[in-house]
C-alpha positions in Angstrom: -45.0 47.2 -14.9 -43.4 44.4 -16.6 -44.9 40.7 -16.8 -42.6 37.7 -16.9 -44.1 34.4 -18.6 -42.6 31.2 -17.3 -43.0 28.5 -19.9 -42.5 24.9 -19.1 -42.1 23.8 -22.5 -40.8 26.1 -24.9 -42.6 26.1 -28.4 -40.3 24.4 -30.6 -40.8 21.2 -29.4 -38.8 18.6 -27.1 -35.1 18.2 -27.2 -33.7 14.3 -27.9 -32.5 14.3 -24.4 -36.0 14.9 -22.9 -37.6 12.4 -25.1 -34.8 9.7 -24.0 -35.4 10.7 -20.3 -39.0 9.9 -20.7 -38.4 6.9 -22.7 -36.2 5.4 -19.7 -39.0 6.5 -17.4 -41.7 4.9 -19.1 -39.5 1.3 -19.5 -38.8 1.6 -15.8 -42.4 2.1 -14.5 -43.7 -0.8 -17.4 -40.6 -3.3 -16.1 -41.9 -2.8 -12.4 -45.5 -3.2 -13.4 -44.8 -6.5 -15.4 -42.6 -7.7 -12.6 -45.5 -7.5 -10.2 -48.3 -8.7 -12.3 -46.3 -11.5 -13.7 -45.2 -12.9 -10.1 -48.0 -15.7 -10.2 -45.8 -18.4 -11.0 -47.0 -21.8 -12.0 -44.6 -24.7 -12.4 -42.0 -22.1 -12.9 -43.8 -20.1 -15.6 -44.4 -16.5 -15.3 -47.9 -15.1 -15.3 -48.0 -14.6 -19.0 -47.1 -18.3 -19.7 -49.0 -19.5 -17.3 -51.8 -17.8 -18.7 -51.2 -19.0 -22.0 -51.1 -22.6 -20.7 -54.5 -22.3 -19.0 -55.8 -21.0 -22.3 -54.3 -23.7 -24.4 -55.9 -26.3 -21.8 -59.2 -24.8 -21.9 -59.5 -24.1 -25.7 -58.4 -28.0 -26.2 -61.0 -29.2 -23.7 -63.6 -27.4 -25.1 -62.6 -28.5 -28.8 -63.0 -31.9 -27.2 -66.2 -31.6 -25.8 -67.8 -30.0 -29.0 -66.2 -32.9 -31.1 -67.9 -35.5 -28.8 -71.3 -33.4 -28.8 -71.3 -33.5 -32.8 -70.6 -37.5 -32.5 -74.0 -37.2 -30.3 -75.9 -34.9 -32.6 -75.8 -37.8 -35.3 -77.7 -40.2 -32.7 -81.4 -40.7 -32.8 -84.1 -39.9 -30.4 -87.7 -40.6 -31.6 -90.4 -42.7 -30.6 -89.2 -45.6 -32.9 -85.6 -45.6 -31.9 -83.9 -44.4 -29.0 -80.0 -44.2 -29.0 -80.0 -42.2 -25.6 -81.7 -45.0 -23.6 -78.5 -45.3 -21.3 -76.1 -42.7 -19.7 -73.7 -42.5 -21.1 -75.2 -43.8 -24.8 -73.7 -47.1 -26.0 -70.5 -46.4 -27.5 -69.9 -43.4 -25.4 -68.4 -44.9 -22.1 -66.4 -42.6 -20.1 -62.5 -42.0 -21.4 -59.8 -41.9 -18.6 -56.4 -40.0 -18.7 -54.4 -41.3 -21.8 -57.4 -43.1 -23.6 -58.0 -40.0 -25.9 -55.6 -40.5 -28.8 -53.0 -37.4 -28.5 -54.4 -36.0 -25.5 -52.9 -37.8 -22.5 -53.6 -35.2 -20.0 -57.5 -34.8 -20.8 -60.4 -37.3 -19.8 -63.8 -37.3 -21.0 -67.4 -37.9 -19.5 -70.8 -38.2 -21.1 -74.2 -38.0 -19.1 -77.8 -38.1 -20.5 -80.4 -36.5 -18.3 -84.0 -37.8 -19.5 -87.3 -35.3 -19.4 -85.0 -32.6 -18.4 -85.7 -29.4 -18.7 -89.1 -30.9 -20.1 -90.9 -34.1 -20.9 -89.6 -35.8 -24.3 -86.2 -33.5 -24.0 -82.8 -34.8 -22.7 -80.0 -33.1 -21.8 -76.6 -34.1 -23.0 -73.5 -32.8 -21.1 -69.9 -33.7 -22.1 -67.4 -32.9 -19.3 -63.5 -32.7 -20.0 -61.0 -32.9 -17.2 -57.7 -31.8 -17.7 -54.4 -31.8 -15.4 -53.0 -28.5 -15.4 -49.2 -28.1 -14.6 -48.6 -26.0 -11.5 -46.1 -25.1 -8.8 -47.1 -27.9 -6.5 -47.6 -30.7 -9.3 -51.0 -30.6 -11.4 -54.3 -29.5 -10.5 -57.1 -31.1 -12.1 -59.8 -29.1 -13.7 -62.8 -29.3 -15.8 -64.9 -27.7 -18.8 -68.5 -29.1 -19.3 -70.7 -28.3 -22.2 -74.7 -29.0 -22.3 -76.9 -29.3 -25.4 -80.6 -30.5 -25.7 -82.4 -33.0 -27.7 -85.8 -33.1 -28.1 -87.7 -36.5 -29.3 -88.7 -36.8 -32.9 -92.2 -38.5 -33.8 
């Protein structure tokens, strides 16, 4: 009795035609997937462009908040002097859109909460609002960063 073996792939490898057909099928599948995922259009942008724009706004807002926190860390909070006696602290009033040099789509607020989360500790929050361009105009979103300051003797 003779046995017949059916090989799907020859032992010598793939032909150039087989490789090109496989690459064409993969390319078509990836383009279809990209078109499906990238259909969330924001202000005429594809999904990738919208994600990059959102990432720019979030990272810029975080940088502006960290910058303000560094300025606030220079203030004193002790028994003899208290630069945090008001909310926002003196010299750190709210900045509206267009008032932060070079960042017209951002505004910044500083808030201080006394004896929170414990006595002689202040919670300082910096909230950055930004106007994210969308298909229907601009959405206002925000990033908030907190830090704690303990009273020094």
